[in-house]
Each structure stands twice: as C-alpha cells, then as structure tokens.
C-alpha positions as a Markdown table, in Angstrom:
| # | Residue | x | y | z |
|---|---|---|---|---|
| 1 | Met | -126.9 | 222.0 | -15.0 |
| 2 | Lys | -130.6 | 220.9 | -16.9 |
| 3 | Lys | -131.8 | 223.9 | -17.1 |
| 4 | Phe | -129.6 | 225.7 | -18.8 |
| 5 | Leu | -129.1 | 222.1 | -21.4 |
| 6 | Ile | -132.7 | 222.5 | -22.8 |
| 7 | Pro | -132.7 | 226.7 | -23.3 |
| 8 | Val | -129.7 | 225.8 | -25.4 |
| 9 | Ile | -130.6 | 222.7 | -27.0 |
| 10 | Leu | -133.9 | 224.8 | -28.6 |
| 11 | Ala | -132.5 | 227.8 | -29.2 |
| 12 | Leu | -130.6 | 225.6 | -31.9 |
| 13 | Phe | -132.8 | 224.2 | -33.0 |
| 14 | Ala | -134.6 | 226.6 | -33.8 |
| 15 | Gly | -131.6 | 228.4 | -35.0 |
| 16 | Gly | -131.0 | 225.2 | -37.3 |
| 17 | Leu | -134.9 | 225.2 | -38.4 |
| 18 | Leu | -134.8 | 228.9 | -39.2 |
| 19 | Phe | -131.2 | 228.1 | -41.6 |
| 20 | Phe | -132.8 | 225.3 | -43.0 |
| 21 | Lys | -135.8 | 227.4 | -44.0 |
| 22 | Leu | -133.7 | 230.6 | -45.3 |
| 23 | Asn | -131.3 | 228.2 | -47.6 |
| 24 | Gln | -135.0 | 226.1 | -49.3 |
| 25 | Asn | -136.6 | 229.7 | -50.7 |
| 26 | Ser | -133.4 | 230.9 | -51.9 |
| 27 | Gln | -133.1 | 227.3 | -53.8 |
| 28 | Thr | -137.1 | 227.4 | -55.1 |
| 29 | Lys | -137.4 | 230.5 | -56.0 |
| 30 | Pro | -138.7 | 230.9 | -59.7 |
| 31 | Leu | -136.6 | 232.7 | -62.9 |
| 32 | Ile | -139.5 | 234.7 | -64.0 |
| 33 | Ser | -142.3 | 235.9 | -61.2 |
| 34 | Asn | -144.5 | 238.4 | -61.1 |
| 35 | Ile | -141.9 | 241.2 | -62.2 |
| 36 | Thr | -141.6 | 244.3 | -60.8 |
| 37 | Pro | -138.8 | 246.7 | -61.2 |
| 38 | Ala | -137.0 | 247.0 | -58.5 |
| 39 | Phe | -135.1 | 250.3 | -59.2 |
| 40 | Ser | -136.6 | 253.9 | -59.5 |
| 41 | Pro | -137.6 | 255.6 | -62.4 |
| 42 | Gln | -135.0 | 258.2 | -61.3 |
| 43 | Thr | -132.9 | 255.0 | -63.1 |
| 44 | Arg | -133.5 | 255.4 | -66.6 |
| 45 | Lys | -133.9 | 251.5 | -66.9 |
| 46 | Ala | -137.1 | 250.1 | -68.5 |
| 47 | Val | -137.7 | 245.7 | -68.1 |
| 48 | Leu | -138.3 | 243.7 | -71.5 |
| 49 | Ile | -139.5 | 240.7 | -70.9 |
| 50 | Ile | -140.2 | 238.2 | -73.6 |
| 51 | Asp | -142.1 | 235.2 | -72.8 |
| 52 | Phe | -141.8 | 232.7 | -75.6 |
| 53 | Gly | -145.0 | 230.5 | -74.1 |
| 54 | Asn | -144.4 | 227.1 | -72.3 |
| 55 | Glu | -143.6 | 228.8 | -69.5 |
| 56 | Ile | -139.7 | 230.0 | -71.3 |
| 57 | Lys | -139.4 | 233.7 | -70.3 |
| 58 | Ala | -136.8 | 236.0 | -70.4 |
| 59 | Ser | -136.2 | 239.0 | -68.9 |
| 60 | Tyr | -133.9 | 241.5 | -69.3 |
| 61 | Gln | -133.3 | 245.5 | -67.6 |
| 62 | Ser | -131.8 | 248.1 | -70.3 |
| 63 | Glu | -130.3 | 251.0 | -69.3 |
| 64 | Ile | -133.3 | 253.5 | -71.5 |
| 65 | Glu | -132.4 | 256.8 | -73.7 |
| 66 | Thr | -134.2 | 259.9 | -74.7 |
| 67 | Glu | -135.9 | 259.3 | -77.3 |
| 68 | Thr | -135.8 | 255.5 | -77.4 |
| 69 | Thr | -139.2 | 252.8 | -78.5 |
| 70 | Val | -140.4 | 250.0 | -78.0 |
| 71 | Phe | -139.2 | 248.4 | -80.8 |
| 72 | Asp | -135.9 | 249.8 | -80.3 |
| 73 | Leu | -135.5 | 248.3 | -77.0 |
| 74 | Leu | -136.6 | 245.1 | -78.7 |
| 75 | Lys | -134.3 | 245.1 | -81.9 |
| 76 | Glu | -131.2 | 246.6 | -79.0 |
| 77 | Thr | -131.7 | 243.5 | -76.8 |
| 78 | Ala | -132.2 | 241.0 | -80.1 |
| 79 | Glu | -128.4 | 242.3 | -81.1 |
| 80 | Asp | -126.5 | 242.0 | -77.8 |
| 81 | Lys | -128.1 | 238.7 | -76.9 |
| 82 | Gly | -128.2 | 237.3 | -80.5 |
| 83 | Phe | -130.9 | 236.6 | -80.9 |
| 84 | Val | -133.0 | 237.5 | -85.1 |
| 85 | Leu | -135.6 | 239.8 | -85.4 |
| 86 | Lys | -137.0 | 239.9 | -88.5 |
| 87 | Thr | -139.7 | 243.1 | -88.7 |
| 88 | Lys | -142.1 | 243.7 | -91.7 |
| 89 | Gln | -142.7 | 247.7 | -91.9 |
| 90 | Tyr | -146.1 | 249.1 | -92.6 |
| 91 | Asp | -147.5 | 252.2 | -93.3 |
| 92 | Phe | -149.0 | 252.1 | -89.5 |
| 93 | Gly | -145.3 | 251.2 | -88.2 |
| 94 | Ile | -143.2 | 248.6 | -88.1 |
| 95 | Phe | -145.0 | 244.2 | -87.4 |
| 96 | Ile | -142.5 | 241.5 | -85.3 |
| 97 | Glu | -143.0 | 238.7 | -87.6 |
| 98 | Ser | -140.9 | 236.4 | -85.5 |
| 99 | Ile | -138.1 | 236.8 | -82.0 |
| 100 | Asp | -135.7 | 233.7 | -82.0 |
| 101 | Gln | -137.0 | 231.8 | -84.6 |
| 102 | His | -140.6 | 231.9 | -83.0 |
| 103 | Glu | -142.8 | 233.3 | -86.3 |
| 104 | Asn | -145.8 | 234.1 | -86.2 |
| 105 | Thr | -148.6 | 231.6 | -87.2 |
| 106 | Lys | -152.7 | 231.9 | -87.8 |
| 107 | Asp | -152.5 | 230.0 | -84.2 |
| 108 | Lys | -149.6 | 232.1 | -82.5 |
| 109 | Ser | -148.2 | 235.6 | -83.3 |
| 110 | Trp | -145.9 | 238.4 | -81.0 |
| 111 | Ile | -148.4 | 240.5 | -79.2 |
| 112 | Phe | -147.0 | 242.8 | -76.8 |
| 113 | Thr | -147.8 | 244.6 | -73.2 |
| 114 | Leu | -147.0 | 248.4 | -72.1 |
| 115 | Asn | -146.6 | 248.0 | -68.3 |
| 116 | Gly | -149.5 | 245.4 | -68.7 |
| 117 | Glu | -152.2 | 247.6 | -71.1 |
| 118 | Ser | -152.8 | 246.4 | -74.7 |
| 119 | Ala | -150.1 | 248.8 | -76.4 |
| 120 | Pro | -152.8 | 251.2 | -78.5 |
| 121 | Lys | -150.1 | 252.1 | -81.7 |
| 122 | Ser | -146.6 | 249.9 | -82.7 |
| 123 | Ala | -143.7 | 249.6 | -81.1 |
| 124 | Asp | -141.7 | 251.7 | -83.1 |
| 125 | Asn | -145.2 | 254.8 | -82.6 |
| 126 | Ile | -144.2 | 254.1 | -78.2 |
| 127 | Met | -141.7 | 255.7 | -76.3 |
| 128 | Val | -139.7 | 253.6 | -73.4 |
| 129 | Lys | -140.6 | 255.8 | -70.4 |
| 130 | Pro | -137.8 | 255.5 | -67.3 |
| 131 | Gly | -139.4 | 252.5 | -65.2 |
| 132 | Asp | -141.5 | 250.9 | -67.6 |
| 133 | Ile | -142.3 | 247.0 | -67.7 |
| 134 | Ile | -142.2 | 245.8 | -71.7 |
| 135 | Glu | -143.3 | 242.8 | -72.3 |
| 136 | Trp | -143.8 | 240.1 | -75.9 |
| 137 | Lys | -145.6 | 237.1 | -76.0 |
| 138 | Tyr | -145.9 | 234.9 | -78.2 |
| 139 | Thr | -149.5 | 233.8 | -77.8 |
| 140 | Glu | -152.6 | 233.5 | -79.8 |
| 141 | Pro | -154.0 | 236.5 | -81.5 |
| 142 | Ile | -157.0 | 237.9 | -79.8 |
| 143 | Phe | -158.5 | 239.6 | -82.9 |
C-alpha cells in the first residue's frame, strides 16, 4: 500500500506546484510588454501604441482600410476612445501638438515610430500596411 501511496502523493504535489506556477504567471503579466502583433498581415490589422511616459501605455489593434495613413489611424483611435487630439498643419504635413492633454513642451513632444524605426515623413504622409506597429511616444525631443 505504501508503494502505491507515495507516487500518488508526489503526483498530486507536482500537479499542485504546476497549477500554482501557471496561475501565478497569468496574474503577473504586465499590461503591455514587448508588443508583437498576434495576427498575420492578411488580416488587414495594425497596432497603435500610445506611450504617455511614466510607464503609461495604451495599445489598440485596428482594422485598416486601403488608404489609411498613420495620422488617420491616430485620429480614428482618438475619436473612438474619447481623447482629444490637437494638430497643426504645416507645409511638410500635420504636426501633433497634443494627445489627451499631453502637450508638446520644450522638454517633451510627441514622436512616432513605424515598426520601431524613425519615420522619414509626417504622419499624414505615411500609409499604414497590415501588420504595422505605430508607436507615438511622449518623450524628450532628439533635435
């Protein structure tokens, strides 16, 4: 009887540890970590991340149309989520002055990247493709 009881107790103990570990991992995952798209480019979706600084980030996955610009995606998301977006039109394109009351200052401004790379043009002059990851970051200007 003892030979049978010891493996059963060990199995229950191991199962309990596994359950505890899996449950603990699911509760400690951060809201936003290294974000990678969980979709294929054929789904016509893109990810928009807004980093307000101080470790506050919001991530949105959006269905994109054929002629959607980075600015269109930001504007549609702002309207959908209810935050205020202030812009100014220049010869080179649209400039983002504030997102949800986080206004540009001499110390911080809104800068965006496309798939982790600095953008060569303004947001209204870059088309979004399926699978793109656009990140707007409220950060210290680099110029």
